[in-house]
TORPA-4810 file (N, C-alpha, C, O; in nm, 3 decimals):
<nodes>
NODE_1_-1.654_0.787_-1.192_-1.595_0.659_-1.227_-1.610_0.564_-1.109_-1.578_0.600_-0.995_M
NODE_2_-1.659_0.444_-1.134_-1.668_0.343_-1.031_-1.531_0.280_-1.012_-1.465_0.239_-1.108_E
NODE_3_-1.488_0.273_-0.886_-1.357_0.219_-0.854_-1.375_0.089_-0.778_-1.446_0.084_-0.677_I
NODE_4_-1.311_-0.015_-0.827_-1.320_-0.147_-0.765_-1.185_-0.180_-0.703_-1.080_-0.154_-0.763_K
NODE_5_-1.187_-0.237_-0.583_-1.066_-0.287_-0.519_-1.078_-0.439_-0.519_-1.175_-0.494_-0.467_I
NODE_6_-0.979_-0.504_-0.576_-0.981_-0.650_-0.581_-0.844_-0.705_-0.546_-0.745_-0.632_-0.546_R
NODE_7_-0.840_-0.834_-0.515_-0.713_-0.898_-0.484_-0.625_-0.904_-0.608_-0.674_-0.921_-0.720_E
NODE_8_-0.496_-0.890_-0.587_-0.399_-0.900_-0.695_-0.399_-1.044_-0.748_-0.409_-1.139_-0.670_M
NODE_9_-0.388_-1.059_-0.879_-0.385_-1.191_-0.942_-0.256_-1.206_-1.024_-0.190_-1.108_-1.056_A
NODE_10_-0.222_-1.329_-1.056_-0.104_-1.357_-1.138_-0.107_-1.278_-1.268_-0.002_-1.233_-1.315_E
NODE_11_-0.224_-1.262_-1.326_-0.237_-1.190_-1.453_-0.203_-1.040_-1.441_-0.190_-0.972_-1.542_S
NODE_12_-0.189_-0.990_-1.317_-0.153_-0.850_-1.293_-0.003_-0.827_-1.286_0.043_-0.714_-1.278_D
NODE_13_0.074_-0.936_-1.290_0.219_-0.930_-1.266_0.289_-0.818_-1.345_0.359_-0.736_-1.285_R
NODE_14_0.273_-0.813_-1.476_0.345_-0.715_-1.557_0.303_-0.572_-1.523_0.387_-0.483_-1.515_D
NODE_15_0.174_-0.551_-1.503_0.126_-0.417_-1.467_0.178_-0.373_-1.331_0.220_-0.258_-1.315_N
NODE_16_0.176_-0.463_-1.234_0.223_-0.428_-1.100_0.373_-0.403_-1.103_0.420_-0.309_-1.038_V
NODE_17_0.448_-0.484_-1.174_0.592_-0.463_-1.185_0.622_-0.325_-1.242_0.710_-0.254_-1.191_L
NODE_18_0.552_-0.286_-1.344_0.572_-0.153_-1.404_0.539_-0.043_-1.303_0.612_0.055_-1.292_E
NODE_19_0.429_-0.059_-1.230_0.391_0.043_-1.131_0.490_0.047_-1.016_0.522_0.155_-0.965_M
NODE_20_0.541_-0.070_-0.974_0.640_-0.072_-0.866_0.768_-0.002_-0.908_0.828_0.070_-0.829_M
NODE_21_0.810_-0.024_-1.030_0.930_0.045_-1.080_0.913_0.197_-1.072_1.003_0.269_-1.029_R
NODE_22_0.796_0.243_-1.113_0.770_0.388_-1.110_0.763_0.438_-0.966_0.823_0.540_-0.932_E
NODE_23_0.688_0.366_-0.882_0.670_0.407_-0.742_0.804_0.413_-0.670_0.834_0.512_-0.603_F
NODE_24_0.885_0.309_-0.683_1.011_0.301_-0.609_1.121_0.391_-0.666_1.223_0.411_-0.601_Y
NODE_25_1.101_0.444_-0.783_1.199_0.540_-0.836_1.154_0.684_-0.812_1.223_0.778_-0.852_S
NODE_26_1.041_0.701_-0.747_0.987_0.835_-0.719_1.038_0.885_-0.584_1.089_0.807_-0.504_S
NODE_27_1.023_1.016_-0.559_1.064_1.070_-0.429_0.973_1.025_-0.314_1.002_1.053_-0.198_P
NODE_28_0.864_0.955_-0.345_0.770_0.908_-0.242_0.827_0.791_-0.162_0.773_0.757_-0.057_A
NODE_29_0.935_0.731_-0.211_0.992_0.612_-0.146_1.140_0.636_-0.121_1.211_0.690_-0.205_V
NODE_30_1.185_0.595_-0.003_1.324_0.617_0.038_1.423_0.528_-0.035_1.534_0.571_-0.066_F
NODE_31_1.383_0.402_-0.065_1.474_0.309_-0.132_1.431_0.286_-0.276_1.315_0.307_-0.312_T
NODE_32_1.526_0.243_-0.359_1.496_0.220_-0.500_1.438_0.082_-0.528_1.367_0.066_-0.627_D
NODE_33_1.467_-0.016_-0.445_1.420_-0.151_-0.472_1.489_-0.210_-0.594_1.584_-0.152_-0.647_G
NODE_34_1.440_-0.326_-0.639_1.496_-0.391_-0.757_1.390_-0.484_-0.814_1.296_-0.522_-0.743_S
NODE_35_1.404_-0.520_-0.940_1.308_-0.613_-0.999_1.305_-0.745_-0.922_1.198_-0.806_-0.908_D
NODE_36_1.418_-0.789_-0.873_1.422_-0.914_-0.796_1.331_-0.904_-0.673_1.253_-0.996_-0.646_E
NODE_37_1.340_-0.794_-0.601_1.254_-0.774_-0.483_1.109_-0.757_-0.526_1.020_-0.817_-0.466_I
NODE_38_1.086_-0.676_-0.628_0.948_-0.652_-0.673_0.879_-0.783_-0.712_0.764_-0.807_-0.676_F
NODE_39_0.950_-0.867_-0.785_0.892_-0.994_-0.829_0.864_-1.087_-0.710_0.764_-1.159_-0.709_L
NODE_40_0.952_-1.086_-0.610_0.927_-1.164_-0.489_0.802_-1.111_-0.418_0.719_-1.189_-0.371_K
NODE_41_0.789_-0.980_-0.410_0.671_-0.919_-0.347_0.544_-0.962_-0.419_0.446_-1.001_-0.355_D
NODE_42_0.545_-0.955_-0.551_0.427_-0.993_-0.629_0.398_-1.141_-0.609_0.283_-1.180_-0.589_I
NODE_43_0.502_-1.225_-0.613_0.484_-1.369_-0.589_0.413_-1.393_-0.457_0.319_-1.472_-0.449_D
NODE_44_0.458_-1.325_-0.353_0.400_-1.344_-0.221_0.256_-1.293_-0.214_0.174_-1.348_-0.139_N
NODE_45_0.225_-1.191_-0.290_0.087_-1.139_-0.291_-0.009_-1.233_-0.363_-0.124_-1.247_-0.320_C
NODE_46_0.035_-1.295_-0.469_-0.057_-1.379_-0.549_-0.057_-1.525_-0.503_-0.142_-1.603_-0.546_V
NODE_47_0.036_-1.561_-0.416_0.038_-1.696_-0.359_-0.027_-1.690_-0.221_-0.089_-1.590_-0.185_N
NODE_48_-0.013_-1.793_-0.146_-0.081_-1.803_-0.017_0.004_-1.757_0.102_-0.004_-1.819_0.208_D
NODE_49_0.082_-1.654_0.087_0.160_-1.604_0.199_0.064_-1.538_0.299_-0.006_-1.444_0.263_N
NODE_50_0.061_-1.584_0.423_-0.035_-1.528_0.519_0.003_-1.390_0.573_-0.075_-1.329_0.645_P
NODE_51_0.121_-1.341_0.538_0.169_-1.215_0.593_0.155_-1.094_0.501_0.172_-0.980_0.544_Y
NODE_52_0.123_-1.118_0.374_0.116_-1.007_0.279_-0.002_-1.026_0.185_-0.034_-1.138_0.146_V
NODE_53_-0.064_-0.915_0.149_-0.175_-0.917_0.053_-0.154_-0.804_-0.048_-0.105_-0.697_-0.014_E
NODE_54_-0.192_-0.832_-0.172_-0.183_-0.731_-0.276_-0.321_-0.700_-0.330_-0.407_-0.788_-0.340_G
NODE_55_-0.343_-0.574_-0.363_-0.471_-0.528_-0.415_-0.452_-0.445_-0.541_-0.350_-0.377_-0.558_Y
NODE_56_-0.550_-0.452_-0.627_-0.552_-0.375_-0.751_-0.670_-0.280_-0.746_-0.779_-0.317_-0.703_I
NODE_57_-0.648_-0.157_-0.791_-0.755_-0.059_-0.806_-0.792_-0.057_-0.953_-0.708_-0.032_-1.039_F
NODE_58_-0.919_-0.084_-0.980_-0.966_-0.092_-1.118_-1.080_0.005_-1.142_-1.162_0.031_-1.054_E
NODE_59_-1.084_0.058_-1.262_-1.194_0.142_-1.304_-1.220_0.118_-1.451_-1.132_0.139_-1.534_G
NODE_60_-1.339_0.076_-1.483_-1.379_0.053_-1.623_-1.273_-0.028_-1.699_-1.230_0.013_-1.807_E
NODE_61_-1.232_-0.137_-1.645_-1.140_-0.235_-1.704_-0.995_-0.188_-1.719_-0.916_-0.255_-1.785_S
NODE_62_-0.957_-0.076_-1.660_-0.815_-0.040_-1.661_-0.765_-0.029_-1.517_-0.839_0.007_-1.426_N
NODE_63_-0.639_-0.062_-1.500_-0.577_-0.059_-1.368_-0.536_0.084_-1.334_-0.468_0.151_-1.412_I
NODE_64_-0.580_0.128_-1.215_-0.555_0.265_-1.170_-0.438_0.272_-1.072_-0.377_0.377_-1.054_L
NODE_65_-0.407_0.158_-1.010_-0.300_0.155_-0.912_-0.300_0.023_-0.839_-0.371_-0.070_-0.876_G
NODE_66_-0.219_0.015_-0.734_-0.210_-0.107_-0.654_-0.175_-0.071_-0.511_-0.135_0.041_-0.481_Y
NODE_67_-0.191_-0.169_-0.423_-0.149_-0.154_-0.284_-0.105_-0.289_-0.231_-0.146_-0.394_-0.281_A
NODE_68_-0.020_-0.285_-0.130_0.022_-0.406_-0.060_0.015_-0.378_0.089_0.054_-0.271_0.135_M
NODE_69_-0.034_-0.476_0.164_-0.033_-0.466_0.310_0.042_-0.586_0.365_0.046_-0.692_0.304_I
NODE_70_0.102_-0.567_0.482_0.169_-0.676_0.552_0.109_-0.686_0.692_0.067_-0.586_0.750_A
NODE_71_0.105_-0.808_0.744_0.044_-0.832_0.874_0.149_-0.875_0.976_0.238_-0.954_0.945_K
NODE_72_0.136_-0.822_1.096_0.222_-0.862_1.206_0.144_-0.844_1.336_0.024_-0.818_1.334_S
NODE_73_0.211_-0.860_1.449_0.148_-0.838_1.578_0.229_-0.732_1.651_0.352_-0.736_1.650_F
NODE_74_0.159_-0.638_1.714_0.226_-0.532_1.789_0.216_-0.561_1.938_0.107_-0.554_1.996_S
NODE_75_0.327_-0.592_2.001_0.326_-0.610_2.146_0.308_-0.475_2.215_0.258_-0.468_2.327_T
NODE_76_0.348_-0.369_2.149_0.333_-0.234_2.203_0.185_-0.200_2.223_0.148_-0.134_2.321_E
NODE_77_0.100_-0.246_2.130_-0.042_-0.213_2.135_-0.129_-0.335_2.168_-0.250_-0.321_2.188_F
NODE_78_-0.070_-0.454_2.175_-0.142_-0.574_2.212_-0.245_-0.621_2.113_-0.349_-0.676_2.150_G
NODE_79_-0.217_-0.600_1.984_-0.311_-0.643_1.881_-0.241_-0.658_1.747_-0.126_-0.619_1.729_K
NODE_80_-0.315_-0.715_1.653_-0.262_-0.732_1.518_-0.227_-0.596_1.459_-0.294_-0.496_1.485_Q
NODE_81_-0.122_-0.595_1.381_-0.077_-0.473_1.314_-0.087_-0.493_1.164_-0.038_-0.592_1.109_C
NODE_82_-0.151_-0.400_1.099_-0.160_-0.399_0.953_-0.070_-0.287_0.903_-0.093_-0.169_0.932_I
NODE_83_0.031_-0.325_0.827_0.124_-0.228_0.768_0.079_-0.199_0.625_0.067_-0.291_0.544_W
NODE_84_0.055_-0.076_0.595_0.028_-0.037_0.457_0.165_-0.013_0.395_0.228_0.091_0.417_I
NODE_85_0.208_-0.111_0.319_0.344_-0.110_0.265_0.355_-0.025_0.139_0.441_0.063_0.131_E
NODE_86_0.271_-0.051_0.042_0.271_0.024_-0.084_0.129_0.074_-0.108_0.032_0.002_-0.087_D
NODE_87_0.120_0.197_-0.151_-0.007_0.253_-0.197_0.028_0.343_-0.314_0.076_0.455_-0.296_L
NODE_88_0.003_0.294_-0.434_0.042_0.365_-0.555_-0.080_0.384_-0.645_-0.153_0.290_-0.675_Y
NODE_89_-0.098_0.508_-0.687_-0.206_0.542_-0.780_-0.141_0.616_-0.897_-0.064_0.710_-0.878_I
NODE_90_-0.172_0.571_-1.017_-0.115_0.636_-1.136_-0.152_0.783_-1.137_-0.260_0.822_-1.094_K
NODE_91_-0.059_0.866_-1.188_-0.075_1.012_-1.187_-0.213_1.059_-1.232_-0.275_1.142_-1.165_D
NODE_92_-0.259_1.007_-1.345_-0.383_1.058_-1.402_-0.508_1.024_-1.320_-0.616_1.075_-1.347_Q
NODE_93_-0.492_0.936_-1.218_-0.607_0.895_-1.136_-0.597_0.947_-0.993_-0.683_0.915_-0.910_Y
NODE_94_-0.496_1.026_-0.963_-0.482_1.082_-0.829_-0.586_1.191_-0.807_-0.624_1.262_-0.900_R
NODE_95_-0.632_1.203_-0.684_-0.731_1.303_-0.650_-0.875_1.257_-0.671_-0.968_1.336_-0.657_G
NODE_96_-0.894_1.129_-0.705_-1.029_1.076_-0.729_-1.085_1.004_-0.607_-1.195_0.948_-0.613_L
NODE_97_-1.012_1.004_-0.496_-1.060_0.938_-0.375_-1.021_0.791_-0.363_-1.072_0.721_-0.276_G
NODE_98_-0.932_0.744_-0.451_-0.892_0.603_-0.448_-0.818_0.571_-0.319_-0.845_0.468_-0.256_I
NODE_99_-0.726_0.656_-0.279_-0.651_0.634_-0.155_-0.743_0.629_-0.035_-0.730_0.542_0.051_G
NODE_100_-0.835_0.722_-0.028_-0.933_0.725_0.082_-1.017_0.597_0.082_-1.042_0.538_0.188_K
NODE_101_-1.060_0.556_-0.035_-1.141_0.435_-0.046_-1.061_0.313_0.002_-1.116_0.226_0.070_K
NODE_102_-0.932_0.307_-0.032_-0.851_0.195_0.012_-0.832_0.197_0.164_-0.839_0.091_0.227_F
NODE_103_-0.810_0.313_0.222_-0.794_0.322_0.367_-0.921_0.273_0.436_-0.913_0.202_0.536_M
NODE_104_-1.036_0.311_0.386_-1.163_0.264_0.442_-1.177_0.113_0.424_-1.223_0.043_0.515_E
NODE_105_-1.139_0.062_0.308_-1.144_-0.081_0.280_-1.062_-0.160_0.382_-1.109_-0.259_0.437_F
NODE_106_-0.939_-0.115_0.406_-0.850_-0.185_0.499_-0.904_-0.181_0.641_-0.905_-0.283_0.709_V
NODE_107_-0.950_-0.065_0.686_-0.998_-0.055_0.825_-1.131_-0.128_0.845_-1.162_-0.168_0.958_T
NODE_108_-1.208_-0.145_0.740_-1.331_-0.224_0.751_-1.299_-0.375_0.747_-1.364_-0.454_0.817_E
NODE_109_-1.201_-0.413_0.667_-1.164_-0.554_0.657_-1.094_-0.602_0.783_-1.119_-0.713_0.830_K
NODE_110_-1.007_-0.519_0.838_-0.930_-0.555_0.957_-0.968_-0.461_1.070_-0.917_-0.350_1.081_Y
NODE_111_-1.060_-0.507_1.154_-1.105_-0.425_1.266_-1.022_-0.457_1.389_-0.956_-0.561_1.396_T
NODE_112_-1.025_-0.369_1.486_-0.952_-0.384_1.611_-0.804_-0.415_1.589_-0.747_-0.503_1.652_D
NODE_113_-0.745_-0.340_1.499_-0.602_-0.353_1.467_-0.536_-0.217_1.484_-0.603_-0.114_1.490_C
NODE_114_-0.406_-0.220_1.491_-0.328_-0.097_1.478_-0.283_-0.092_1.333_-0.244_-0.194_1.276_I
NODE_115_-0.287_0.025_1.274_-0.249_0.042_1.133_-0.125_0.130_1.130_-0.119_0.234_1.196_Y
NODE_116_-0.026_0.086_1.053_0.098_0.163_1.046_0.141_0.177_0.901_0.104_0.097_0.815_R
NODE_117_0.219_0.279_0.877_0.275_0.302_0.745_0.394_0.395_0.756_0.416_0.458_0.860_L
NODE_118_0.469_0.402_0.649_0.580_0.495_0.639_0.549_0.589_0.524_0.492_0.547_0.422_E
NODE_119_0.586_0.714_0.539_0.564_0.812_0.433_0.680_0.912_0.436_0.726_0.952_0.543_V
NODE_120_0.725_0.952_0.321_0.827_1.056_0.312_0.761_1.191_0.341_0.654_1.221_0.286_E
NODE_121_0.822_1.271_0.426_0.764_1.401_0.463_0.734_1.488_0.341_0.638_1.565_0.342_E
NODE_122_0.816_1.476_0.238_0.798_1.559_0.118_0.675_1.519_0.038_0.630_1.595_-0.048_E
NODE_123_0.621_1.401_0.064_0.504_1.352_-0.009_0.379_1.410_0.059_0.301_1.338_0.121_N
NODE_124_0.363_1.540_0.044_0.259_1.615_0.116_0.118_1.564_0.087_0.034_1.559_0.176_E
NODE_125_0.093_1.526_-0.036_-0.040_1.476_-0.073_-0.073_1.348_0.004_-0.184_1.333_0.055_R
NODE_126_0.023_1.257_0.013_0.002_1.133_0.088_-0.012_1.162_0.237_-0.097_1.103_0.304_A
NODE_127_0.070_1.251_0.289_0.062_1.287_0.431_-0.078_1.339_0.463_-0.136_1.300_0.564_V
NODE_128_-0.133_1.425_0.378_-0.269_1.477_0.400_-0.373_1.364_0.400_-0.462_1.361_0.485_R
NODE_129_-0.361_1.272_0.305_-0.453_1.158_0.299_-0.447_1.079_0.430_-0.551_1.048_0.488_L
NODE_130_-0.328_1.048_0.476_-0.313_0.967_0.596_-0.364_1.042_0.719_-0.428_0.982_0.806_Y
NODE_131_-0.337_1.171_0.728_-0.388_1.250_0.840_-0.541_1.255_0.839_-0.604_1.242_0.944_E
NODE_132_-0.600_1.272_0.722_-0.746_1.272_0.711_-0.805_1.136_0.749_-0.919_1.128_0.793_K
NODE_133_-0.726_1.030_0.731_-0.769_0.894_0.765_-0.746_0.862_0.913_-0.779_0.752_0.958_S
NODE_134_-0.690_0.958_0.988_-0.672_0.940_1.132_-0.532_0.904_1.177_-0.509_0.884_1.297_G
NODE_135_-0.437_0.894_1.085_-0.299_0.861_1.122_-0.232_0.982_1.188_-0.259_1.097_1.153_F
NODE_136_-0.144_0.953_1.283_-0.064_1.057_1.347_0.083_1.017_1.337_0.115_0.900_1.319_T
NODE_137_0.170_1.115_1.348_0.314_1.092_1.340_0.362_1.035_1.472_0.327_1.085_1.579_V
NODE_138_0.440_0.928_1.465_0.500_0.869_1.583_0.628_0.946_1.618_0.704_0.984_1.530_L
NODE_139_0.651_0.967_1.747_0.765_1.050_1.789_0.895_0.974_1.808_0.980_1.015_1.887_P
NODE_140_0.912_0.864_1.736_1.037_0.792_1.754_1.092_0.743_1.621_1.023_0.741_1.519_Y
NODE_141_1.218_0.704_1.626_1.291_0.662_1.507_1.271_0.513_1.485_1.262_0.436_1.581_M
NODE_142_1.264_0.472_1.361_1.260_0.330_1.326_1.398_0.292_1.276_1.465_0.371_1.208_E
NODE_143_1.442_0.171_1.310_1.574_0.125_1.268_1.559_-0.009_1.196_1.458_-0.078_1.213_M
NODE_144_1.659_-0.046_1.118_1.659_-0.176_1.049_1.799_-0.232_1.046_1.897_-0.161_1.066_K
NODE_145_1.806_-0.361_1.020_1.936_-0.428_1.010_1.942_-0.496_0.875_2.042_-0.560_0.842_L
</nodes>
């Protein structure tokens, strides 16, 4: 199956909302989120927000999944930071190399950056993908307010 990665469009809104609901209610994500947050995220992806981008994975005219990245600057590493915020692939399309293809897409699009993400330890399949892509576990705690 040929897999295409394209920018998220307004016409993807309902599909992405459905996938976000499933993703955020799964054990792969620590928080549940809400439709209000999901819709704001989609709005920011399809509008001209310079800090976030949304992508759709397509195969033969059906949506296979989506991803969102956020951009920041890391003073710790002295370069732009690309956060892989969401990476969701529908169950029936997992194991086809879509995640690997997306990781390659991001690192080719954004060179000389630090790449970061969060993953639940129990999400062993995702952990393996990220390790194969060169990610390592950071030895410190992240906090939020």
